[in-house]
Backbone as a printed PyTorch tensor [residue, N CA C, xyz], in Angstrom:
tensor([[[ -80.3020,   11.5830,   -0.8550],
         [ -79.3460,   12.1640,   -1.7850],
         [ -78.2590,   12.9070,   -1.0230]],

        [[ -78.6770,   13.7090,   -0.0370],
         [ -77.7120,   14.4940,    0.7350],
         [ -76.7990,   13.5880,    1.5470]],

        [[ -77.3610,   12.4960,    2.0980],
         [ -76.5590,   11.5560,    2.8740],
         [ -75.5290,   10.8740,    1.9770]],

        [[ -75.9060,   10.5070,    0.7700],
         [ -74.9660,    9.8790,   -0.1520],
         [ -73.8280,   10.8330,   -0.5030]],

        [[ -74.1450,   12.1130,   -0.6760],
         [ -73.0950,   13.0910,   -0.9720],
         [ -72.1700,   13.2630,    0.2180]],

        [[ -72.7210,   13.2700,    1.4220],
         [ -71.8840,   13.4010,    2.6190],
         [ -70.9490,   12.2180,    2.7610]],

        [[ -71.4490,   10.9850,    2.5200],
         [ -70.5990,    9.8050,    2.6170],
         [ -69.5220,    9.8450,    1.5510]],

        [[ -69.8620,   10.3240,    0.3540],
         [ -68.8820,   10.4160,   -0.7150],
         [ -67.7840,   11.3950,   -0.3550]],

        [[ -68.1520,   12.5010,    0.2990],
         [ -67.1460,   13.4710,    0.7100],
         [ -66.3060,   12.9200,    1.8500]],

        [[ -66.9190,   12.1610,    2.7570],
         [ -66.2020,   11.6310,    3.9180],
         [ -65.2570,   10.4970,    3.5210]],

        [[ -65.6480,    9.6710,    2.5740],
         [ -64.8150,    8.5600,    2.1310],
         [ -64.2030,    8.9250,    0.7770]],

        [[ -62.9310,    9.3010,    0.7670],
         [ -62.3190,    9.7310,   -0.4910],
         [ -62.2000,    8.5890,   -1.4990]],

        [[ -62.1800,    8.9640,   -2.7580],
         [ -62.0060,    7.9860,   -3.8250],
         [ -60.6260,    7.3350,   -3.6960]],

        [[ -60.4600,    6.2170,   -4.3590],
         [ -59.2160,    5.4480,   -4.2390],
         [ -57.9910,    6.2760,   -4.6300]],

        [[ -58.0850,    7.0190,   -5.7250],
         [ -56.9350,    7.8090,   -6.1680],
         [ -56.5950,    8.8990,   -5.1560]],

        [[ -57.6120,    9.5860,   -4.6590],
         [ -57.3940,   10.6400,   -3.6610],
         [ -56.8130,   10.0500,   -2.3850]],

        [[ -57.3650,    8.9270,   -1.9490],
         [ -56.8560,    8.2730,   -0.7390],
         [ -55.4070,    7.8260,   -0.9350]],

        [[ -55.0890,    7.3110,   -2.1240],
         [ -53.7120,    6.8760,   -2.3690],
         [ -52.7550,    8.0640,   -2.3730]],

        [[ -53.1830,    9.1760,   -2.9690],
         [ -52.3330,   10.3820,   -2.9630],
         [ -52.0890,   10.8540,   -1.5330]],

        [[ -53.1270,   10.8390,   -0.7200],
         [ -52.9620,   11.2290,    0.6870],
         [ -52.0930,   10.2320,    1.4370]],

        [[ -52.2700,    8.9500,    1.1120],
         [ -51.4640,    7.8990,    1.7380],
         [ -49.9890,    8.1100,    1.4290]],

        [[ -49.6990,    8.4170,    0.1740],
         [ -48.3080,    8.6420,   -0.2340],
         [ -47.7450,    9.8650,    0.4870]],

        [[ -48.5260,   10.9320,    0.5710],
         [ -48.0340,   12.1390,    1.2420],
         [ -47.8280,   11.9190,    2.7380]],

        [[ -48.8480,   11.3880,    3.3970],
         [ -48.7420,   11.1670,    4.8540],
         [ -47.7680,   10.0350,    5.1740]],

        [[ -48.0420,    8.8650,    4.6000],
         [ -47.1940,    7.7010,    4.8710],
         [ -45.7960,    7.8630,    4.3160]],

        [[ -45.6990,    8.4690,    3.1320],
         [ -44.3790,    8.6940,    2.5300],
         [ -43.5590,    9.6770,    3.3360]],

        [[ -44.2120,   10.7320,    3.8140],
         [ -43.5050,   11.7100,    4.6580],
         [ -42.9920,   11.0740,    5.9390]],

        [[ -43.8540,   10.2700,    6.5640],
         [ -43.4280,    9.5620,    7.7750],
         [ -42.3410,    8.5530,    7.4180]],

        [[ -42.4760,    7.8760,    6.2800],
         [ -41.4930,    6.8730,    5.8660],
         [ -40.1180,    7.4590,    5.5910]],

        [[ -40.0810,    8.5850,    4.8980],
         [ -38.7860,    9.2200,    4.6030],
         [ -38.1330,    9.7160,    5.8840]],

        [[ -38.9310,   10.3400,    6.7350],
         [ -38.4000,   10.7880,    8.0290],
         [ -37.8960,    9.5930,    8.8310]],

        [[ -38.6480,    8.4990,    8.7810],
         [ -38.2550,    7.2860,    9.5060],
         [ -36.9570,    6.6990,    8.9720]],

        [[ -36.7530,    6.7770,    7.6640],
         [ -35.5270,    6.2020,    7.1020],
         [ -34.2940,    6.9370,    7.6190]],

        [[ -34.4130,    8.2550,    7.7430],
         [ -33.2900,    9.0170,    8.3000],
         [ -33.1240,    8.7380,    9.7920]],

        [[ -34.2420,    8.5650,   10.4810],
         [ -34.1710,    8.2560,   11.9140],
         [ -33.5430,    6.8820,   12.1400]],

        [[ -33.8940,    5.9050,   11.2850],
         [ -33.2950,    4.5670,   11.4010],
         [ -31.7920,    4.6480,   11.1740]],

        [[ -31.4000,    5.3810,   10.1270],
         [ -29.9650,    5.5070,    9.8210],
         [ -29.2210,    6.1630,   10.9800]],

        [[ -29.8040,    7.1950,   11.5710],
         [ -29.1570,    7.8760,   12.6900],
         [ -29.0920,    6.9770,   13.9270]],

        [[ -30.1850,    6.3110,   14.2270],
         [ -30.2340,    5.4570,   15.4110],
         [ -29.3480,    4.2190,   15.2460]],

        [[ -29.2270,    3.7330,   14.0070],
         [ -28.4100,    2.5450,   13.7440],
         [ -26.9250,    2.7860,   13.9850]],

        [[ -26.5140,    4.0420,   14.0940],
         [ -25.1140,    4.2950,   14.4150],
         [ -24.8340,    4.0270,   15.8990]],

        [[ -25.8710,    3.9240,   16.7170],
         [ -25.7060,    3.6590,   18.1570],
         [ -26.1310,    2.2590,   18.5640]],

        [[ -27.1290,    1.7100,   17.8710],
         [ -27.6430,    0.3790,   18.2220],
         [ -27.7230,   -0.4570,   16.9360]],

        [[ -27.8950,   -1.7920,   17.0520],
         [ -28.0000,   -2.6250,   15.8410],
         [ -29.1430,   -2.1530,   14.9280]],

        [[ -28.9070,   -2.2830,   13.6130],
         [ -29.8500,   -1.7770,   12.6400],
         [ -31.2500,   -2.3630,   12.8140]],

        [[ -31.3750,   -3.6780,   13.0320],
         [ -32.6860,   -4.3210,   13.1770],
         [ -33.4600,   -3.7480,   14.3660]],

        [[ -32.7610,   -3.4840,   15.4600],
         [ -33.4150,   -2.8910,   16.6360],
         [ -33.8310,   -1.4480,   16.3450]],

        [[ -32.9590,   -0.6960,   15.6910],
         [ -33.3000,    0.6870,   15.3220],
         [ -34.5210,    0.7020,   14.4060]],

        [[ -34.5490,   -0.2160,   13.4460],
         [ -35.6930,   -0.3070,   12.5240],
         [ -36.9640,   -0.6630,   13.2900]],

        [[ -36.8740,   -1.5850,   14.2430],
         [ -38.0420,   -1.9870,   15.0220],
         [ -38.5920,   -0.8140,   15.8370]],

        [[ -37.7100,   -0.0950,   16.5230],
         [ -38.1560,    1.0400,   17.3350],
         [ -38.8040,    2.1310,   16.4820]],

        [[ -38.1500,    2.4690,   15.3950],
         [ -38.6810,    3.5170,   14.5230],
         [ -39.9810,    3.0480,   13.8660]],

        [[ -40.0760,    1.7730,   13.5470],
         [ -41.2960,    1.2380,   12.9440],
         [ -42.4840,    1.3720,   13.8940]],

        [[ -42.2740,    1.1010,   15.1690],
         [ -43.3560,    1.2260,   16.1540],
         [ -43.8280,    2.6750,   16.2320]],

        [[ -42.9050,    3.5900,   16.3900],
         [ -43.2660,    5.0050,   16.5260],
         [ -43.9180,    5.5270,   15.2410]],

        [[ -43.3230,    5.1960,   14.1100],
         [ -43.8600,    5.7090,   12.8460],
         [ -45.2160,    5.0860,   12.5200]],

        [[ -45.4470,    3.8360,   12.9370],
         [ -46.7420,    3.2010,   12.7020],
         [ -47.8350,    3.8770,   13.5030]],

        [[ -47.5470,    4.1940,   14.7550],
         [ -48.5390,    4.9160,   15.5700],
         [ -48.8750,    6.2680,   14.9510]],

        [[ -47.8540,    6.9910,   14.5500],
         [ -48.0570,    8.3040,   13.9380],
         [ -48.8020,    8.1860,   12.6070]],

        [[ -48.3690,    7.2820,   11.7590],
         [ -48.9960,    7.1290,   10.4420],
         [ -50.4420,    6.6580,   10.5480]],

        [[ -50.7340,    5.7640,   11.4970],
         [ -52.1130,    5.3020,   11.6670],
         [ -53.0260,    6.4580,   12.0420]],

        [[ -52.5630,    7.3110,   12.9290],
         [ -53.3550,    8.5010,   13.2820],
         [ -53.5610,    9.4060,   12.0720]],

        [[ -52.4960,    9.6430,   11.3160],
         [ -52.6180,   10.4810,   10.1180],
         [ -53.5700,    9.8590,    9.1030]],

        [[ -53.4770,    8.5540,    8.9060],
         [ -54.3520,    7.8890,    7.9520],
         [ -55.8020,    7.9200,    8.4100]],

        [[ -56.0380,    7.7770,    9.7070],
         [ -57.4120,    7.8420,   10.2080],
         [ -57.9970,    9.2330,   10.0000]],

        [[ -57.2140,   10.2430,   10.2570],
         [ -57.7170,   11.6180,   10.1850],
         [ -57.7390,   12.1770,    8.7690]],

        [[ -56.7360,   11.8700,    7.9650],
         [ -56.5820,   12.5260,    6.6570],
         [ -56.8010,   11.5970,    5.4660]],

        [[ -56.1600,   10.4630,    5.4790],
         [ -56.1100,    9.6140,    4.2830],
         [ -57.4430,    8.9590,    3.9510]],

        [[ -58.0300,    8.2740,    4.9230],
         [ -59.2140,    7.4740,    4.6500],
         [ -60.5070,    8.0980,    5.1540]],

        [[ -60.4460,    9.2970,    5.6710],
         [ -61.6530,    9.9980,    6.0890],
         [ -62.4340,    9.3030,    7.1780]],

        [[ -61.7470,    8.7050,    8.1380],
         [ -62.4270,    8.0130,    9.2220],
         [ -63.1140,    8.9990,   10.1660]],

        [[ -62.7320,   10.2550,   10.0940],
         [ -63.4170,   11.2790,   10.8620],
         [ -62.9680,   11.4110,   12.2990]],

        [[ -61.7370,   11.1580,   12.5850],
         [ -61.2590,   11.3220,   13.9550],
         [ -60.0770,   10.4230,   14.2350]],

        [[ -59.8420,   10.2370,   15.5060],
         [ -58.7070,    9.4210,   15.9250],
         [ -58.9140,    7.9650,   15.5700]],

        [[ -57.8100,    7.2740,   15.4010],
         [ -57.8610,    5.8410,   15.1240],
         [ -58.2610,    5.0910,   16.3870]],

        [[ -59.0250,    4.0240,   16.2070],
         [ -59.4250,    3.1890,   17.3370],
         [ -58.3070,    2.2020,   17.6570]],

        [[ -58.4420,    1.5290,   18.8000],
         [ -57.4420,    0.5110,   19.1540],
         [ -57.4300,   -0.6160,   18.1320]],

        [[ -58.6110,   -0.9970,   17.6390],
         [ -58.7010,   -2.0450,   16.6240],
         [ -57.9170,   -1.6430,   15.3870]],

        [[ -58.0700,   -0.4040,   14.9680],
         [ -57.3570,    0.0790,   13.7900],
         [ -55.8520,    0.1140,   14.0290]],

        [[ -55.4450,    0.5100,   15.2280],
         [ -54.0050,    0.5070,   15.5420],
         [ -53.4400,   -0.9070,   15.4980]],

        [[ -54.1680,   -1.8690,   16.0520],
         [ -53.6910,   -3.2580,   16.0690],
         [ -53.6160,   -3.8130,   14.6520]],

        [[ -54.6570,   -3.5710,   13.8500],
         [ -54.6430,   -4.0670,   12.4760],
         [ -53.5500,   -3.3890,   11.6560]],

        [[ -53.3680,   -2.1080,   11.8730],
         [ -52.3160,   -1.3800,   11.1690],
         [ -50.9440,   -1.9040,   11.5900]],

        [[ -50.8060,   -2.2480,   12.8610],
         [ -49.5400,   -2.8040,   13.3520],
         [ -49.2350,   -4.1350,   12.6750]],

        [[ -50.2660,   -4.9150,   12.3780],
         [ -50.0530,   -6.1770,   11.6620],
         [ -49.4770,   -5.9420,   10.2740]],

        [[ -50.0190,   -4.9450,    9.5830],
         [ -49.4860,   -4.6520,    8.2470],
         [ -48.1000,   -4.0210,    8.3460]],

        [[ -47.8460,   -3.2740,    9.4090],
         [ -46.5180,   -2.6880,    9.6170],
         [ -45.4940,   -3.7690,    9.9420]],

        [[ -45.9220,   -4.8120,   10.6670],
         [ -45.0080,   -5.9270,   10.9610],
         [ -44.5860,   -6.6180,    9.6640]],

        [[ -45.5140,   -6.7600,    8.7460],
         [ -45.1700,   -7.3470,    7.4430],
         [ -44.2070,   -6.4230,    6.6880]],

        [[ -44.4510,   -5.1220,    6.7520],
         [ -43.5580,   -4.1540,    6.0980],
         [ -42.1680,   -4.1870,    6.7410]],

        [[ -42.1300,   -4.3270,    8.0530],
         [ -40.8560,   -4.4440,    8.7740],
         [ -40.0760,   -5.6590,    8.2730]],

        [[ -40.7890,   -6.7770,    8.1140],
         [ -40.1340,   -7.9970,    7.6200],
         [ -39.5780,   -7.7890,    6.2140]],

        [[ -40.3290,   -7.1020,    5.3700],
         [ -39.8730,   -6.8480,    3.9940],
         [ -38.6080,   -5.9910,    4.0030]],

        [[ -38.6020,   -4.9240,    4.8130],
         [ -37.4170,   -4.0530,    4.8460],
         [ -36.2170,   -4.7770,    5.4430]],

        [[ -36.4450,   -5.5970,    6.4500],
         [ -35.3300,   -6.3600,    7.0490],
         [ -34.7510,   -7.3470,    6.0430]],

        [[ -35.6070,   -8.0620,    5.3360],
         [ -35.1290,   -9.0270,    4.3410],
         [ -34.3570,   -8.3020,    3.2410]],

        [[ -34.8670,   -7.1530,    2.8080],
         [ -34.1670,   -6.3890,    1.7620],
         [ -32.7900,   -5.9350,    2.2360]],

        [[ -32.6990,   -5.4480,    3.4620],
         [ -31.4190,   -4.9770,    3.9810],
         [ -30.4550,   -6.1350,    4.2370]],

        [[ -30.9580,   -7.2580,    4.7150],
         [ -30.0960,   -8.4340,    4.9090],
         [ -29.5900,   -8.9510,    3.5600]],

        [[ -30.4600,   -8.9340,    2.5630],
         [ -30.0300,   -9.3510,    1.2170],
         [ -28.9570,   -8.4020,    0.6900]],

        [[ -29.1220,   -7.1140,    0.9130],
         [ -28.1100,   -6.1430,    0.4850],
         [ -26.7780,   -6.4230,    1.1630]],

        [[ -26.8120,   -6.6650,    2.4660],
         [ -25.5720,   -6.9260,    3.1920],
         [ -24.9090,   -8.2300,    2.7490]],

        [[ -25.6960,   -9.1940,    2.2800],
         [ -25.1320,  -10.4460,    1.7660],
         [ -24.5120,  -10.2490,    0.3840]],

        [[ -25.0900,   -9.3220,   -0.3940],
         [ -24.6130,   -9.1160,   -1.7680],
         [ -23.4930,   -8.0930,   -1.8630]],

        [[ -23.4890,   -7.1090,   -0.9670],
         [ -22.4810,   -6.0480,   -1.0130],
         [ -21.7930,   -6.0190,    0.3510]],

        [[ -20.4610,   -6.1780,    0.3440],
         [ -19.7020,   -6.2670,    1.6010],
         [ -19.8420,   -5.0040,    2.4480]],

        [[ -19.6880,   -3.8600,    1.8580],
         [ -19.7740,   -2.6010,    2.6050],
         [ -20.6160,   -1.5960,    1.8080]],

        [[ -21.9610,   -1.7460,    1.8910],
         [ -22.7980,   -0.8230,    1.1190],
         [ -22.7190,    0.5900,    1.6940]],

        [[ -22.7600,    1.5700,    0.8160],
         [ -22.7400,    2.9560,    1.2560],
         [ -24.1090,    3.3900,    1.7450]],

        [[ -24.1410,    4.5460,    2.3680],
         [ -25.4000,    5.0630,    2.9300],
         [ -26.4440,    5.3090,    1.8440]],

        [[ -25.9970,    5.7830,    0.6900],
         [ -26.9500,    6.0570,   -0.3950],
         [ -27.5750,    4.7590,   -0.8940]],

        [[ -26.7690,    3.7290,   -1.0930],
         [ -27.2940,    2.4350,   -1.5480],
         [ -28.2390,    1.8450,   -0.4960]],

        [[ -27.8680,    1.9490,    0.7630],
         [ -28.7520,    1.4710,    1.8310],
         [ -30.0940,    2.1940,    1.8000]],

        [[ -30.0590,    3.5140,    1.6090],
         [ -31.3020,    4.2910,    1.5550],
         [ -32.1550,    3.8970,    0.3510]],

        [[ -31.5070,    3.6750,   -0.7890],
         [ -32.2490,    3.2810,   -1.9920],
         [ -32.9310,    1.9280,   -1.7790]],

        [[ -32.2050,    0.9820,   -1.2280],
         [ -32.7710,   -0.3460,   -0.9850],
         [ -33.8760,   -0.2630,    0.0560]],

        [[ -33.6200,    0.4540,    1.1440],
         [ -34.6120,    0.5810,    2.2200],
         [ -35.8800,    1.2610,    1.7160]],

        [[ -35.7350,    2.3700,    1.0030],
         [ -36.9070,    3.1000,    0.5120],
         [ -37.6490,    2.3180,   -0.5640]],

        [[ -36.9340,    1.5690,   -1.3820],
         [ -37.5920,    0.7370,   -2.3910],
         [ -38.4200,   -0.3680,   -1.7290]],

        [[ -37.8380,   -1.0210,   -0.7380],
         [ -38.5760,   -2.0550,   -0.0050],
         [ -39.7590,   -1.4450,    0.7310]],

        [[ -39.5670,   -0.2640,    1.2890],
         [ -40.6570,    0.4260,    1.9830],
         [ -41.7810,    0.8030,    1.0220]],

        [[ -41.4260,    1.2290,   -0.1740],
         [ -42.4390,    1.5930,   -1.1730],
         [ -43.2580,    0.3680,   -1.5890]],

        [[ -42.5820,   -0.7510,   -1.8060],
         [ -43.2740,   -1.9870,   -2.1630],
         [ -44.2260,   -2.4090,   -1.0450]],

        [[ -43.7250,   -2.3830,    0.1730],
         [ -44.5600,   -2.7370,    1.3190],
         [ -45.6720,   -1.7120,    1.5110]],

        [[ -45.4020,   -0.4600,    1.1730],
         [ -46.4000,    0.6020,    1.3220],
         [ -47.6060,    0.4050,    0.4250]],

        [[ -47.3900,   -0.0460,   -0.7910],
         [ -48.5140,   -0.3050,   -1.6950],
         [ -49.3920,   -1.4210,   -1.1320]],

        [[ -48.7570,   -2.4530,   -0.6020],
         [ -49.5170,   -3.5370,    0.0210],
         [ -50.2510,   -3.0360,    1.2610]],

        [[ -49.6100,   -2.2050,    2.0510],
         [ -50.2530,   -1.6520,    3.2470],
         [ -51.4500,   -0.7920,    2.8780]],

        [[ -51.3190,    0.0270,    1.8320],
         [ -52.4450,    0.8530,    1.4000],
         [ -53.6700,   -0.0130,    1.1300]],

        [[ -53.4480,   -1.1020,    0.4200],
         [ -54.5510,   -1.9940,    0.0860],
         [ -55.1940,   -2.5650,    1.3450]],

        [[ -54.3700,   -3.0330,    2.2690],
         [ -54.8900,   -3.6070,    3.5180],
         [ -55.6050,   -2.5400,    4.3470]],

        [[ -55.0040,   -1.3790,    4.4720],
         [ -55.6260,   -0.3210,    5.2810],
         [ -56.9490,    0.1250,    4.6710]],

        [[ -56.9950,    0.2820,    3.3690],
         [ -58.2260,    0.7540,    2.7200],
         [ -59.3300,   -0.2880,    2.7560]],

        [[ -58.9810,   -1.5530,    2.5070],
         [ -60.0130,   -2.5870,    2.3940],
         [ -60.3750,   -3.2670,    3.7090]],

        [[ -59.4720,   -3.2110,    4.6860],
         [ -59.7250,   -3.9220,    5.9390],
         [ -59.7880,   -2.9770,    7.1410]],

        [[ -58.7330,   -2.2230,    7.3510],
         [ -58.6080,   -1.4460,    8.5840],
         [ -59.5630,   -0.2620,    8.6340]],

        [[ -59.5920,    0.5350,    7.5830],
         [ -60.4140,    1.7380,    7.5930],
         [ -61.6420,    1.6220,    6.6980]],

        [[ -62.1250,    0.4150,    6.4970],
         [ -63.3150,    0.2310,    5.6820],
         [ -64.5040,    0.8780,    6.3830]],

        [[ -65.3910,    1.4490,    5.6010],
         [ -66.5360,    2.1600,    6.1690],
         [ -67.7910,    1.3210,    6.0300]],

        [[ -68.6240,    1.4350,    7.0420],
         [ -69.9620,    0.8410,    7.0010],
         [ -69.9360,   -0.6400,    6.6350]],

        [[ -69.2450,   -1.4230,    7.4360],
         [ -69.1870,   -2.8620,    7.1780],
         [ -70.5750,   -3.4790,    7.1860]],

        [[ -71.4340,   -2.9820,    8.0590],
         [ -72.7720,   -3.5500,    8.1530],
         [ -73.5550,   -3.3200,    6.8630]],

        [[ -73.3290,   -2.1870,    6.2150],
         [ -74.0310,   -1.9230,    4.9660],
         [ -73.4000,   -2.6840,    3.8150]],

        [[ -72.0900,   -2.8980,    3.8720],
         [ -71.4010,   -3.5870,    2.7880],
         [ -71.7780,   -5.0650,    2.7510]],

        [[ -71.8860,   -5.6940,    3.9240],
         [ -72.2620,   -7.0990,    3.9890],
         [ -73.7500,   -7.1870,    4.2910]],

        [[ -74.5190,   -7.7980,    3.4020],
         [ -75.9570,   -7.8690,    3.6560],
         [ -76.2310,   -8.7430,    4.8700]],

        [[ -77.1670,   -8.3060,    5.6630],
         [ -77.5220,   -9.0710,    6.8430],
         [ -78.7600,   -9.8870,    6.5440]],

        [[ -78.7930,  -11.0840,    7.0880],
         [ -79.9410,  -11.9610,    6.9050],
         [ -80.6840,  -11.9640,    8.2210]],

        [[ -81.9340,  -11.5940,    8.1560],
         [ -82.7610,  -11.5630,    9.3670],
         [ -83.7550,  -12.7120,    9.3130]],

        [[ -83.8970,  -13.3560,   10.4360],
         [ -84.9070,  -14.3970,   10.5240],
         [ -86.2430,  -13.7080,   10.7420]],

        [[ -87.1760,  -13.9690,    9.8800],
         [ -88.4880,  -13.3440,   10.0180],
         [ -89.5240,  -14.4210,   10.2300]],

        [[ -90.5400,  -14.0700,   10.9530],
         [ -91.6400,  -14.9890,   11.1670],
         [ -92.6460,  -14.7890,   10.0380]],

        [[ -93.2470,  -15.8690,    9.6140],
         [ -94.2650,  -15.7050,    8.5810],
         [ -95.4540,  -14.9470,    9.1460]],

        [[ -96.0150,  -14.1080,    8.3310],
         [ -97.1800,  -13.3210,    8.7310],
         [ -98.4170,  -14.0580,    8.2530]],

        [[ -99.3080,  -14.3440,    9.1990],
         [-100.5640,  -15.0140,    8.8640],
         [-101.6750,  -13.9920,    8.9750]],

        [[-102.3740,  -13.8140,    7.9110],
         [-103.5020,  -12.8820,    7.9130],
         [-104.7810,  -13.6700,    8.1430]],

        [[-105.5920,  -13.1580,    8.9970],
         [-106.8980,  -13.7840,    9.2070],
         [-107.9580,  -12.8310,    8.7000]],

        [[-108.9080,  -13.3910,    8.0300],
         [-110.0100,  -12.6080,    7.4690],
         [-111.2760,  -13.0540,    8.1630]],

        [[-111.9570,  -12.0960,    8.7450],
         [-113.2290,  -12.4020,    9.4150],
         [-114.3370,  -12.4560,    8.3700]],

        [[-115.1140,  -13.5050,    8.4000],
         [-116.2030,  -13.5840,    7.4330],
         [-117.2900,  -12.5630,    7.7750]],

        [[-117.9180,  -12.0370,    6.7620],
         [-119.0200,  -11.0940,    6.9720],
         [-120.3240,  -11.8140,    6.7200]],

        [[-121.2970,  -11.4320,    7.4440],
         [-122.5960,  -12.0990,    7.3320],
         [-123.3170,  -11.6660,    6.0640]],

        [[-123.3760,  -10.3630,    5.8610],
         [-124.0900,   -9.8730,    4.6830],
         [-123.4810,   -8.5370,    4.3040]],

        [[-123.5750,   -8.1900,    3.0450],
         [-123.0470,   -6.9030,    2.6550],
         [-123.7950,   -5.7870,    3.3750]],

        [[-123.0600,   -4.7830,    3.7210],
         [-123.6470,   -3.6620,    4.4490],
         [-124.4590,   -2.8050,    3.4880]],

        [[-125.5380,   -2.2570,    3.9920],
         [-126.4010,   -1.4040,    3.1800],
         [-125.8410,    0.0080,    3.1370]],

        [[-126.4530,    0.9060,    2.3070],
         [-125.9630,    2.2630,    2.1770],
         [-126.0070,    3.0330,    3.4930]],

        [[-126.9510,    2.7620,    4.3440],
         [-127.0290,    3.4650,    5.6270],
         [-125.8690,    3.0750,    6.5160]],

        [[-125.4680,    1.8210,    6.5370],
         [-124.3500,    1.3570,    7.3500],
         [-123.0380,    1.9060,    6.8200]],

        [[-122.9250,    2.0040,    5.5160],
         [-121.6970,    2.5410,    4.9280],
         [-121.5300,    4.0020,    5.2360]],

        [[-122.6260,    4.7770,    5.1850],
         [-122.4950,    6.1990,    5.4570],
         [-122.2030,    6.4580,    6.9320]],

        [[-122.7180,    5.5790,    7.8180],
         [-122.4330,    5.7300,    9.2250],
         [-120.9650,    5.4390,    9.5100]],

        [[-120.4060,    4.4600,    8.8250],
         [-119.0180,    4.0730,    9.0430],
         [-118.0770,    5.1500,    8.4930]],

        [[-118.5060,    5.8640,    7.4850],
         [-117.6290,    6.8690,    6.8860],
         [-117.6180,    8.0470,    7.7660]]])
């Protein structure tokens, strides 16, 4: 009972995890959007987005490991790599959204760019939450997937008795 309560406290419910994801990931995302806009004034936007995406993914993965999904410590290399895969998909979504904006509007303003970028990031963020919760930071995979063990059949051998034991033999054995 106590172990089940500890696991329940360590692994937050979906709503709690999503709220933490929005706070941690959203905070990093909003900060990243301003960093991309600032960096894009010096280098091409796609490169600025790529650089900021790498840095923000490392930071967000650590925050999600420690706070969001209750992993209980630093993120492992496996978790960083898997998180990077979902971040690469999010990067593609934001790039496609921004390229579509530039095709539709000749000279979009900074506010419109931010709205499009943050909207695409939010859409990708919901997908990332699902992937991170169900794949990257899943707990106790061994318990979730039943294991099949090969067992050997047990053969019992019964030794035949010659005659029932008398009361004297029974009392001696006791």
